[in-house]
SETOR-380725 format. One record per atom (N, C-alpha, C): residue in one letter; x, y, z. Coordinates in steps of 0.05 Angstrom, whole numbers, plus 32768, in hexadecimal, padded with zeros to 4 digits. Last residue first. Example, Ala and Ser with C-alpha at 12.3 -4.5 7.8 and 13.67 -1.06 7.14 Angstrom:
// residues 2
S81017FD3808E;S81117FEB808F;S81028001809D;A81087F8E809C;A80F67FA6809C;A81087FBE809C;
// end
This chain:
// residues 232
S88C385F986A4;S88D385EA868F;S88E785FB8682;L88A6861986C4;L88B9860986D0;L88CD85FE86BB;G8881862F86A1;G8895864186AF;G88AB863386BA;K886086038698;K887086108682;K88878622868D;N884B85FD86CC;N885D85E986C1;N886D85F486AA;F8829862C86CB;F8840862986DE;F8855861386D4;D8806861D86A4;D8817863686A1;D882E863386B4;N87ED85F286BF;N87FB85EE86A3;N880E8606869F;K87D7860B86EB;K87EC85F686EE;K87FB85F386D5;L87B1862D86D2;L87CA863986E1;L87DE862286E5;V878F860886BC;V879E861B86AA;V87B6862686B9;L877C85F086EC;L878C85E086D9;L879B85F186C5;S8763861B8706;S877C860F8712;S878B860086FD;G8734863186F7;G874B863B86EA;G8766862D86F3;E871386308734;E871186328717;E872B863C870C;R871F86038768;R87238620875F;R872386208741;S872185D18777;S870A85DE877F;S870985FD8775;K875385BE876C;K873E85B98757;K872385C6875D;P878A85E5877B;P877385D98785;P875D85D4876D;F87CB85CF8771;F87B785E18767;F879D85D7876B;L880C85CC878E;L87F185C2878C;L87DE85D68785;A884F85C1877A;A883A85D48780;A881E85C7877D;H888085938795;H886D859B8781;H885B85B3878C;A88BA856C87A0;A88AA858387A7;A8899858C878F;T88C8852987AB;T88C8853F879A;T88B3855487A1;Y88F2850387DB;Y88D8851287D1;Y88DD852487BB;A88FE84D18805;A890984DE87ED;A88F184E987DE;L88FF84C9884A;L88EE84CF8831;L88FE84DD881E;F892884B98868;F890D84B38871;F88F984B7885B;P8962849D884A;P894E84B3884B;P893584AA8857;K8996847D886C;K897D8479885E;K896A848F8860;D89B984928891;D89C184908874;D89AB84898862;S89A584C388BE;S89A384A888B5;S89AC84A68898;A89D084F788D7;A89B884ED88C7;A89BB84D188BE;H89E1850F8917;H89EA850288FF;H89D084F988F0;I89FB85408947;I89E6852E893A;I89F185238921;L8A23855D895C;L8A18854A896F;L8A0385388961;T8A358585893D;T8A47856E8940;T8A3B85598951;A8A1185AF8942;A8A11859D8928;A8A228585892A;H8A1D85C58973;H8A0785B58971;H8A0785A28958;E8A4B85E28966;E8A4E85CC8976;E8A3585B88975;P8A37860E894A;P8A4685F9893B;P8A4A85DF894B;T89F3861A8965;T8A11861E8963;T8A1E860A8953;F89B5862E8946;F89C5861D8957;F89E386248953;A8998864B891F;A898E86498939;A899F863C894E;K89B2864C88ED;K89A1866288F6;K899C86628915;I89CA861A88E5;I89DA863388E2;I89CB864A88EF;L89A185F688EF;L89BA85F688FF;L89C9861088FD;L8980860488C4;L8977860888DF;L8990860988F2;A899E85F68897;A89958612889A;A898E861688B7;Q89A285BF889E;Q89BA85CF889D;Q89B585EE88A3;M896C85B0889C;M897B85AC88B5;M899585BF88B4;A895F85BC8868;A895285CB887D;A896185C88898;V897E8596884D;V898385B38848;V897785C2885F;D896985658860;D8984856B8863;D898B858A8862;S892985698883;S893985678869;S8955856F8870;L891A854188BD;L891F855B88B0;L892F85588895;L8906852588F8;L8904852288DB;L8907853F88CE;V892D850C892F;V891B851F8923;V891D851D8904;L893284E08968;L893884E8894C;L892484FD8943;D892484DD899C;D893C84CC8992;D894584D58977;V8916851289C9;V890F850089B5;V892884F289AA;R892F852789F4;R8912852489F6;R8907851389E0;D8964853789F5;D895D851C89F9;D893F851689FD;N8971856B89E2;N896A856889FF;N8960854B8A07;F8976856589AB;F898D856C89BB;F8989856789D9;L8941855A89A0;L895485468999;L896D854C89A9;M8928858A89AE;M8920857289BB;M8935855C89B7;N893E85AC8988;N894685B089A4;N893E859789B4;L89238599895A;L89418594895D;L894985988979;S88EF85AC8966;S88F4858F8961;S891185898966;H88F785E48966;H88ED85D5897E;H88F385B7897D;K890585E88931;K891985F18947;K891185E28961;D88D685DC8914;D88EF85C98912;D890385D08929;D889885E28937;D88AC85EA8925;D88C585D88928;T887185CA8958;T886985DF8944;T887D85E78932;V88718581895F;V8878859D8968;V887185B08952;M8862853F8973;M885E8555895F;M88618570896B;L888085068980;L887A851F898D;L887B85368978;V887084C28978;V887884DC8969;V886E84F3897B;D887784838973;D887984978988;D888384B0897D;L884C845C894B;L8865846C894D;L8862847F8963;E88198447894F;E88308435894A;E884B8442894B;G87EA84618954;G87FA845F896C;G8812844C8968;Q87CF84708926;Q87CA84558932;Q87DA8450894B;E87E584A0891A;E87C9849F8920;E87C28484892F;V8818848F890B;V881584A08923;V87F8849F892C;A880E847088DE;A881A846488F6;A88188474890E;K87FA849988BC;K87E9848288C3;K87F3847488DC;H882884B888B8;H880F84C488C3;H87FD84AE88CC;F88488492889C;F8851849E88B5;F883884A988C2;E882E8487886D;E88318472887F;E883A847D889C;P883284B88851;P881984B1885C;P881B849B8870;V886C84E0886A;V885F84CC8857;V884484C38863;Y887285248871;Y887F850B8877;Y887384F68862;E8858855A8875;E884C85428868;E885885278871;Y8849858488AE;Y885C85798899;Y88518560888E;G882A859288D7;G8823859B88BE;G8834859288A7;L88598591890C;L883D85918902;L8839859E88E7;T88938569890A;T888685848909;T886C858488FF;A88B0853A8939;A88A68542891E;A8898855D891F;G88DA850D8957;G88D085278957;G88CA8530893C;I88CE84CC8973;I88D484DC895A;I88C884F8895E;R88EA849A8997;R88D784B0899A;R88E184C48983;F88ED84558982;F88F984708986;F88E384868989;K88D684268975;K88E084288991;K88EC84438996;K88C7842A8941;K88B284298953;K88BC842F8970;L88E484278912;L88E9843F8923;L88D7843F893C;D88D3840288F1;D88EB83FC88FF;D88F384118913;Y88AA841B88D9;Y88A2840B88EE;Y88BB840088FD;I88C0843288AC;I88B8844388C2;I88B4843388DB;N88F684078895;N88DB84148892;N88D5842488AB;E892B83FB88A1;E892183F78884;E890884068881;W8967840E88C4;W894A840988C2;W8941840788A5;K899D840988F1;K8992840688D5;K897683FF88D6;P89968434892A;P899E841B891E;P8995841B8901;L89B084728939;L899984658931;L89A1844C8923;P89D884818976;P89D4847F8959;P89BD846D8953;T89E084A989A2;T89CE849289A2;T89C5848E8983;T8A0884CD8998;T8A0B84BD89B1;T89F784A689B1;K89F484EB896E;K8A0B84D8896A;K8A0F84C48980;R89AE84ED8968;R89C884F68977;R89DD84E28972;F899084F38925;F899384E78941;F89AC84F2894D;Y896284FB88F1;Y8979850588FF;Y897A84FB891C;A894C84E588B3;A894A84E088D1;A896484E888DE;L893A8510887E;L894D84FE888B;L894484FA88A8;L89218518883E;L891B851D885A;L892B85078869;N893C85338803;N893B851E8816;N893385288832;G8925854F87C1;G8934854E87DC;G892F853487EB;K89188577878B;K891A855C8794;K892D855B87AE;Y88E785A3876E;Y8900859F877E;Y890185828789;I88BC85A2874C;I88CB85BC8752;I88E685B7875D;E889B857B871D;E88AF857C8732;E88BC85988734;D885B8596870A;D887485878704;D8885858B871C;S8823859A8738;S883585A48723;S884B8590871D;C87E48578873F;C87FF857D8747;C881085888730;Y87A3858C8752;Y87B48588873C;Y87D3858A8746;F877B85728788;F878F8583877B;F879B85798762;S8755854B8798;S8752856887A0;S8764857C8791;D8762851A8788;D874785218787;D87438540878A;A879985168792;A879185178776;A877385218773;Y87AD850C87C2;Y87A8852887BC;Y879A852A87A1;E87BD84D887C7;E87A484DE87D1;E879C84FC87CC;P87F284D787B0;P87DB84CD87A0;P87C084D587AB;E8816851587BE;E880C84FB87C6;E87F484F287B5;C8848853987AE;C882D853387A0;C8825851887A8;V885E856187E4;V8861854A87D5;V8846854287C7;W885C85A987DA;W8853859287E7;W885C857887D6;Y886685EE87F1;Y886985DA87DD;Y886385BF87EA;S882F861187D6;S884B860B87D3;S8857860487EF;A87F1861387B2;A8800860E87CD;A881E860687C7;M87C686428794;M87D786298794;M87E6862A87AF;D879F8667879B;D87A2865C877F;D87B386438780;F8775866087D5;F878D866987C8;F878F865C87AD;Q8744864C87E4;Q874A866787EB;Q8764867287E1;G8734861787D8;G8733862C87C3;G8739864787CB;L873B85F287FD;L872285FE87FD;L871E861487E7;N877085E787F5;N875E85D287EE;N874185DE87EA;T87878612880D;T8788861087F1;T877485FD87E6;S877C86068843;S8770861F8836;S8770861E8819;Q879A85D9884A;Q877B85D7884D;Q876F85EF8840;F87CD85EC8844;F87C485D88834;F87A485D68833;S87D18614886B;S87D5861B884F;S87CB8605883B;R87C985F5889A;R87B386088891;R87B8860F8874;K87F985D7889C;K87DD85CA8899;K87C985DC888F;W881F860288A2;W881E85F08889;W880385E28885;P880A864488AF;P8813862988B9;P880D861688A3;L881B8673887A;L88098666888D;L8815864C889A;Y882686A7884F;Y883386948862;Y881E868C8878;E881B86B1880D;E880E86B38826;E8819869F8839;F883786D287D6;F883A86BC87E8;F882C86C38803;H882586E68796;H882386ED87B4;H882586D587C4;V883786FA8755;V883686E48769;V883486F08784;Q882187008711;Q882C870B8729;Q882886F88740;Y882D86E086D2;Y881F86E386E9;Y882E86F48700;G884C86D486A4;G883D86EE86A6;G882C86F286BD;Q886C86AA86A4;Q885386A68695;Q884186BF8697;S889486BA86C5;S889B86B386AA;S888486B18698;E887A86BA86F6;E888086D486E7;E888886D086CA;L887A868286FF;L8862868F86FC;L886586AA86EE;A88B286778706;A88A3866986F4;A8886867786EC;L88C0869A8730;L88CB869F8714;L88BB86908700;R88A18686875C;R889C86A18751;R88A786A48734;I88B78653875F;I889C86558758;I88968672874E;I88ED8660876D;I88E886518754;I88CB8655874C;H88E0867687A0;H88ED86878789;H88E9867A876F;N88CF864D87BB;N88BC866087B5;N88C68673879F;V8901863387BF;V88EA862687B2;V88D5863A87A9;F8920865887DC;F8929865287C0;F8910864287B2;G8901869187FD;G890D867687FC;G890F866C87DE;D88F186C487F0;D88DC86B287FC;D88E7869687FE;N891B86E387E0;N890A86D787CB;N88F786C387D4;A893A86D5881D;A893E86E28803;A892B86D487EE;L890A86CD8853;L892186C48841;L892286D58828;Q88DD86D7886F;Q88F686E78874;Q890D86E18863;K88BA86B08860;K88B386CC885A;K88CC86DE885D;G88CF8675883D;G88D086868856;G88CB86A38851;T88E786368825;T88D2864B8825;T88D5865C883E;Y891A861F8828;Y890A861A8812;Y88F5862F880F;P893D861F8854;P893E86338841;P892C86318829;P8900862B8879;P891A86348870;P892C861D8869;Y88C586298876;Y88D786128877;Y88F18619886B;E888586418882;E88A086468888;E88B1862C8889;G8857863E8848;G885F863D8865;G887D86428868;T88228651881C;T883B86458822;T884086468840;A87F7866087E7;A87F986588803;A8813864A8809;V87F8869287B9;V8803867987BF;V8805867587DE;T87D486B28787;T87D686AE87A4;T87E1869387AB;V87E386D78751;V87DF86BB8759;V87E686BB8778;V87C4870C872F;V87D687058746;V87CF86E8874D;R87BC870686E8;R87B4870C8704;R87C987028718;K87EF871F86B9;K87D7871086C1;K87D2871386DE;P8802876186A3;P8807874886B2;P87ED873B86B7;Q88058777865F;Q87F68778867A;Q87FC875E8689;A881C876E8630;A882D877C8644;A881F877C8660;S87F6875C860F;S880A87498617;S881D8754862D;A87D7878A8607;A87CD87748617;A87E287628620;F87FB87AA85EC;F87F287B38605;F87E6879A8617;L8800878C85BD;L8817879185CE;L8811879A85E9;S87CB878F85AA;S87D8877585AF;S87F0877985C1;C87C587C685A2;C87B487B985B5;C87C1879E85BD;A87EC87CD857C;A87EF87DC8593;A87DF87CE85AA;L87D487B08551;L87F087A9855B;L87F587B58577;L87A787CC8547;L87A587B08550;L87BF87A7855D;I87BD87FB8537;I87AC87FD854E;I87AB87E0855A;L87D687EB8506;L87E787F6851D;L87D687F78538;S87A987DC84EA;S87BE87C884F0;S87D087D38506;L8791880C84E2;L878387F684F1;L879887E284FB;L87B6882884C2;L87B1883084DC;L87A4881D84EE;Q87B488088494;Q87CD880884A3;Q87C8881484C0;I878088128485;I878787F6848C;I87A087F6849D;M878588498479;M8772883F848D;M877A88238497;
// end
């Protein structure tokens, strides 16, 4: 009888451990090759996120939204987490930040015919018209300068539009990560276009990428800890 009871308990334990945990909903956006609905494995950052969660027994569903809406919707608790963001200090009241997922650089690209002079801070760029993409983070100082009218920035809906403006002399520089720029040039432009632009030696932003977990949603801290275990 004792042996039978032990076998039943063992079977129940194995069955419970084999059951997948709940589906984690992740708000994200399009930023090839990091994230993208049409990319293999949803892009390499989202692939890392999926692997980390699955290693802890979770299933994963990515919901693609405009970046600003993905952030706001997650903050309201409509999603379990958001991929992917810089962990800014002002987010601490609303989100738990994961450990580092990825490290990269955001660069200022300009036409070779109108090179960008040496600069130290964003206010050195006041005399240039900057192409930027709606919903992207950049840095808090950048958004503050835009709101105060101290930078001449033309916001557009996607990176392709922004880069087209650079090629057509509508802006003097655009802000994009080095990896995303290479992917965009390959996908949407000719090899000749790539020879027309250059990146500033000084990164506009050296960043680390993180997942955000809303404090408004019950269980976020547990999920963040599980995710970090999966990353390690």
